N, C-alpha and C positions, 0 to 999 in steps of 0.2 A: 336503576342502575344496580348491578350485581355488586356484592361486597367481596372482599379479599377472601373471606372465609370459604367463598364458593370456588376459589381456585385451588384450595389446598386438597391434595389428593395423597393417598398413601405413597410412600417411597417406592413401593413395588412397582408403581406405574412407570417410573423412571427407569428401573430395571438396571442392567449390567453397565449402562453408560455412566451411572454414578459410583460404580465400584471403586473404592479408594477415597472418595471424597468424604465420607462420614467420620473417618479416622483423623482429618485434619481439622483442628480448631484455629481460628484466627486469633485467640487469646494467647498473647506472648508468654503467659504464665504457664499455660497447659503445654505449649511446645517445648520450653525449656532449653531451647538452642542458644538463645543471646538474652541473658539475664542481666547485662551490664545496664547502667543508669545512663540515660543520655542528658546532656545539658540542654536547658531551655525548655520550651513547651512542646517538645516531641517525645517520642518512645521508640525504644528498640523492640524488634521482635513481631512474631506473627507470620501467618501465611495469607498471601492475598490469592483468592481463587478465581480464576475467570474460565471462561468457556470459548471455544471456537466452534462454529457450526460446520466448518469444512477442515478436512485434514491438511496438514501442510505437505508441500512437495518436497522440498529440501530446506536445510538449514545453513547451507554453504553459501557464503555472501555473493559469490560471483553468479550464481545460478538461482537466486532468489527472485521470482517473477509475480508473486502472489502475496496477498495481504497477510494470511495466517502465518506464513514463513517469517515474514518481516516483523510482525507483532512479537514473535518469540525470540528471534535471533537480534534483535536491535537491543535486547537486554544484555546480550552476551558479548557482542561486538561493538567497537566504536571506530570513528574516523578521526581526522584531524580537527573537524569542526562537527557540531551538532546543533540541534535546535532546542530553544526553550519551549517546554511543553505547554505554557501558558500562551504565549504570543507568537510563536514560531519565529522569533528573533534568533540569528546566528549567534553562537556562543562557543568559546574555546572547547576543544576536545582533547585530542592527544597532542595538539599544538597548543602552547600557552598564548601565543599571538601571531599576527601575519601581517605583511606589508604588501599592498597592491602598488605596483609600480608600473611605468610605461604604458600609461593609459589602459591599465587593466590587461597588459600583455605578459607581465612578469609578476609572479607570485612567490613571497619568500615565507616560509613557515619556520618558526622557532619549536622544535619538538620537546615535549615535557619530559624532564627527567624523573625517575623514580616511578615509573610506570612498569608493572610486571604482567606478564602473561598469566593465565591461570594455572595453577599447579596441574601437571599432567605427565603420564609417563613418556610422553615424547622427549622430555627434557631429562638430563642427567639428575638422578636422584629423584626424579618426579616433582621437583620444585621449579616453578615457573621462573624463566629468567626475565631480566629487564629488558624491555622493548628498546630497540635503538633506531637511529635514523635510517640505517641499512634496511630495516625490516619494511619501513614504509616505502622505500624506492622498490624493493622486492616485490611487495604486494601490487604496487602500480604497474610493474612490468608483467606481473601475471595477468593483470587486468588487459593488458595490451597483448595477450598470446592466445592463439587460437586454441579452443578445447570445446569439446561438447558440453562440458559443465561451465562454460563462460558465456552468459546471456547479457553481460552487462557492457561490453567495449563500445557498442553503438551508441549507447546512451550516456556515455561519460567522456572518455578521451579521445574517440575517434574524430578526425577533422578538426580537432581542438588543441591537442599537446603536440608540440613540435616533435617529430620523429615517431609519433605513436603509430601511425599507419604503416610506415616503413618497417617498424620493428615487428608489428602484426604479420606484415607479408613474410617477413624472414621466417617467422615460426610456422607458417603455413608449409614452409618448405623444409621445416625441421631443421633450420640452421639459424638460430636467433643471433642477432647482431651482438658482437662481443661487447660493445660499449653499452648495451641496453638501449633504453629510449633516450635519445639525445636532449629532449627537453626536460628530463627529470635528472637534477643534479644534487648530489651530496656535496654541500659546502664545507660543512665541518661536522663533528660528531653530535651537533645539536640543531643542524640548520639544514632544510631542503629547498631547493628552488624549483619551481615550475614554469616553463615557458610556453606560452600559447603561440599558435600560427597567426592569430587576429585577436583584437580586443574582446574580452568577454566579461563584462562587470559581474555577471551572475554566476561566474565559475565556482565560487565558494558553495553554492547550492548544489552543484554536481559532486562537490567533495563530501557532502552530508549523506549521499545515497549509499546503499548497500555495497555497490561495486567497489567503493573506496574505503570499506572497513578494513582494519589491520588484523591480521593473524600470522602466526609464526611459520616459517619454512619448515621448521622442524616437524610440525603437525601434519602439514600436507605430505612431506616426504614419507611419514610414518603411516598415515591412515589413507590417504590418496581418496578413492571415491567414498570411503567411510566417512569423510568430513560432512557428508550429507546429514549426519546425525551427531558425529563425534566432534564436537565444537570446541575451540580453543581460542579465546579472545583476551581482551583486557577489560571488558565490561564490569558492571556493577554486579552481575549474576553469572553463575556458571552452571552448566547442564550436570544435574545429578542423575536423572533417569529419563530416558524416552521409551515409552510403550506405545508405539504407533497406533492411532485410532481410538486409544483410551486416555493417555495422559502424558504430559511433559512436565517434569519438576525441575525447577531452577533454584538453586540455593545461593545464599548471600556470598559474594567474593569478599573474604576477611582481609585482603590486601589491596582492596580498591583505593586508587589515588586520591579520590575527591573526599573533601570534609566540607561540613556546613558552616554557617556563620557562627556557630557556637562551638566549634573545634570537634564535633562529632564526626567520626569517620562513617562515610556512607557506603551502602544503603541502610536504611533503618530495617526493612523486612527481613525475616530469616528466610522465606522462601516464596516462589511464585508457583502456583500449580495451575496447569491448563487442562482443562477436561475437553472432550470432544462429543458433547451431546448434539445430535444432529436436528433434533426436533425442537422448535423454538417454544412450544408449548411446555415441554418438559424442562426446558432451560429456565423458564420462568418460574416453574414450580419449585425447582432447585433453589433458586434465588428468594423465593418466598420463604422457603424453609430454612433459611440461613445457610445454605450449602455453597453458595456462590456470593461474591463480594460485588459483582458487576454483571450486567446484561447490556450488551451492544445490540441496538435496534430492536424495537418491540414487533412481535407479530401482528400483522394488520388486523386479524380477527379479535385481537385482545386489547388493541391500543385504546379505544374509547373507555372500556372497562378500567383500565391502569390509569388513564388520565383522570377519570372520575374519582378514583380514590386518592390520587394526589391532590384534588381540589379539597378534599376532606381530611387531609393528611393532619392538620393540627388538632382536630377533634379526635381522630382515631389513633394518635401517636405512631403514625406509621414510620418504621425505621430506616426509610430509604429517601434519597434524594433523585430528581430527574435533571440530567444535563442534556442540553440540546442546542445545536448551532447549524446553520447552514454549511454544507460539506463542499470541499473542493473535490467533487466527485461526480461523474456523468455516468449513467447507465444508458447503453445504446445498444442497438442491434447491428451486427457487422454484416456487410455483403462481401462475398469473395469477387473482388473487381475484375479479376482475370478470367472469370468462368461464367458461361452463359446460364441463366438469363441476365446476371447482374453486371456483365460487362457492357451492358447497355445503360447510359446515363439516364436515359428517359424511364426505363423500368425502376431504377433506384429512386428518381424524382417522384414518380408515381406512388411508390410505397410510402415515401416520406410525407406526402400530401394527403394521404388517405387516413392518417392515424390522428385521432382527437387526444392530443397530449395532456390537455387541461382535464378532460374527463377522466383519464388514467390517473393523474396526480390527486385530483381533488376527490373522486368517487372510488376508485378502485383501491387507491392506496389511502384513502381517508385523509388526504391533507398532508401526509407524512413524507411529502417530495414537492418539488416545483416542476412545472411543465417544461420540458426541454426545448422551447420555442426559439432559442438563440442560436449559438454555435456550439462548437465542441469545448470550449472554454467556460467553465461554470460561472455564474454571477458572483460567487464568493471570492473570485480571484482578485487580490488587491490591486488597485490602479489600472484595472483592466476595463474598457468600454464595451461591456457585453451587450448593451442595449443598442450599440451601433451595428450589430451584426444582425441581418434579417435571416432568420432561420426558417422553420416550416410551421405555419399556422394550418389548421384543419381546413381543407378545401377538397372535398371530394370531386367536384366537377373538374377542377384542374387535374386531379389525380386520374380521373377516367379519360380525359383528353390525352394525357401523356402516355398511358398505357395503350390506348388505341393507336397513337403515333409510333409506338414501339412494336407495332403488329399484332397486339392481343386486345382487340376491341370487346368490352365487357368481360375480359379475361379468358376469352375463347382461345384454345390452343395454349394456353400458359402452363408450362410444365408444373407439375406438382413438386413443391419444395417442402423441406422440413426445417423448421425452426428448432435449433439444437439449444437447449439451455442446461445449466449446471445444476445439480441437486444442492440442497443446503440453502441458506440465506432465509429461512423461514418460508412463509407463504407468498411473499411479494413477487419473487421470480416467476411463478407459476401463474399468479392472478394477472400481473401485467402481460405475460405472454398469452394468455388466453384471451385478455381484451384485445391485444394487437391481432391475433389470429382472426378474431371474430369480425374486427373492423376491416381487415383486408378482404375478407369474404364479402362483407355487406356492401363495401364501397367500391371495390375492384372486381368482384367475382372470382378472386383467386383463392384456390384451396391451399392451405398451409397444414401440414402435419406438424406435430410437436413431439420431441424426444428430449427426455431428461436423463443425463448421465452423470457419473461421478465428476467432481471438479478437476481432478488431475488428468482424467481422460478427456475431459471437455477442453482443457488448454492444450493438450497435445494435438488434438484434432484441429483445433484453430490454427496453431502455430505452424503445423505441417501441411497446411492448405487443403485439409480434407473436409472441413466444413464448408458449407455453402451460405448459410444464413444462420446467425447464431446471436445469443445474448451474452453481453459482456459488460464490462465497467472499467473506468479507469480512475484511480485515485492519485492525486498529485504527489509526486515524490519530492517536490520542493514548491514553494508558493511563487510560481512564476508560469506564464502562459505557455512557454516553451515546453513544459513537461506534457501538456496535451497535444500541442501542435506538431511535435516531433514524432508522434504516432502516424502521421501522414506524409512524411518526408520521404521522397522516393529513394534516397541512399540506403534506406533500410530494408529495401525489397530485394531478396535474392533473385537469381536468374531463373531458377527452377521453382515451378509451382509447389512441388513437395519438399523444397529445402526450407528449413525451419526460419520463419519470420516472427520474431517475438514482438518487435516494436510496432511496425507497420504490418499487423496481422490481416488487414483487409486489402493489402497489396495494392494500394492506390498510388499511381504515379502521375504526376502533373508538372510540367515545366513552368506553368505560371505560378502554382502554389509554391514550389521550390524557390523561384526567384524572390518572392516575397519573404518567405520564411528565412532565407539565407541573408537577405538584407537585414532583417530583424535582428539576427546572431551578430552581425557585424557593428550594429548601431550601439554605442555607448551612451546616448542619452536616453533614459528610461521611458520618457513620455514618446518620443519618436519611435523607440523600439516597440512599445505596446501599440502604437498606431499601426506599425507595420505588420505586428502579430494580427491585429483586428482585420487587416485587408487580407491577409493570408487566410484567416478563419472564414471570412465572407466568401473568398474565392472557392475554398473547399465546399462550402454548404451549397454553391451553385452548381456543383457537380455530384453532390450527395454521396461521398464515399461510404458513410455510415448513416443510421436512422437513429438521430438522438431521440430518447424517450423522456427521461426525467433528470433532474439534477437532485442528488440524494440530500436528505437532512440526516444529521447524525444525532442519534438519542441514546442516552445511556441511563439505566437505572444503576445506582450505586449505593450501598449500605453507608448510612450515615457515620459509622465509625471509621470510615476510610478518609483520611486527610491528605492533602498535597496532591490530588489527582486531577489537574486541571484537564479541561477539555479544549480541543482546537479543531479547525476546519479541516485537517489532514487525518485526523484521528491518530496523530503520532504519539505514541505511548513511551513515557520514560518513567520507570518505577524507582529511580535512584532516590527520590526525596519523598516517596509515598510512605505513610506510616498509618497504624491502626490505633485509634483512641480506646483505651479500656476505661473502665469506670473510675479507677483511682487517679486517672490524668488529671481530672480537675483538681485534685489536690496538690498538684506539682505547682511549683512556682519557678 
């Protein structure tokens, strides 16, 4: 087993990607930005330094569709409710409490007083004004308005909130209804009511997502499309600097509304610094040299090396911990269901049966994933009978038979297709893609080329119908099977092949699936609801609109001085109560 010292290379190896990191210590004393003493066993101050291997596409709430943007913006913006980082239970956010009435068709929210938007030039005197209930209603109506910068309507209020569809249609005509969305009502200066067209016990989950975060009209009027990087929210941190492709710096919001149990105003940290080192090995080196406080996901080629060191951690006094949990996340390959040859269900089924997922998970990825042999909903989803879904086991004979029935015996005459994957993500994307490509050739006689492109370009190609066969993944927006199955709902498919389709990017349409999915949405009994979702999942797998590959495992390396940074299956990050423990913390009482 190689030792950690063999991993240490000169900082020059990391190059320009680390520019700016060396000047930021995580010692509160050295930063000097917040020297106040905290009550209790916590400490103020310090910089939390993390890395993203992909650039963000946007930080504007209504247009965030990828993980990197969400990781950053969720520290800046808030909704009426939010998740507990430890157990993903819902907790109050900008609403202090709520009532669920009329069998989950009417929701009443009591808006928190004393919450201020971040200081910004969009306000008079540059001082952030107090958030009002009218701000919430305005944001929700922007969510229900047509815009090239709004990708969230279909996943949130469409077909759910009374009057949302009608209001959206009126904005298409550039003549928004004077009364706004009829199902969203300001009751008084601290109360908002939302009426749904049918019962939906899980509606609070929808309100936790980025489409329902609150921001001021003042900022959008002033900055317009510049809100892609110019963020104004109410969250625990505010944007100090954005240098795209290099770093994002978030600083402590000194006027944040939340206090801890000891009466300390949150957050504890002075800053969060996000770097964009694209190479996972260089990221590990930066972590080992103390220049990063966390690494998310280990590079496959180094995982055994790192795990070996962890086994020896006590003897070697290694200063980091490893966190790991099964993820609410599926990596799959998408088929363009509306375009040949993947408009043929037998071709899609043949591809799915030709892949040995267990080999990929256990050998290619060295056990850092679970074979995707069930449905689209991952095994980590609470309350869901994933084992009741018959997915795809490795069966090359069945695969060959199906491909022959589709008109391509032994792969003869099959058009050459390209598997499009995104850069970043370490070596796992390429390793898995190469394994899939080799197995398709060996088991079907099909030639598959492979193209690696930047993540933003990759997403654009997928959403606008240009990609034919591609690698992608879906991470739960909330802990409910709906968040996965909605990606196969026909209502999310536009009429034109080149029109943007964010949710249902494979453009799968099936009346049978839709019937089961909609029945589940209308069901208020959670056990019955999950059973209907299971049936919908099974129906979809019988038509193979996607090629499931593996369910993710979330791993993080975290420096031992980092406290309060709990892990969860959604990799939902909330730095509100994260703090850095320095040597003199042990002397505190």
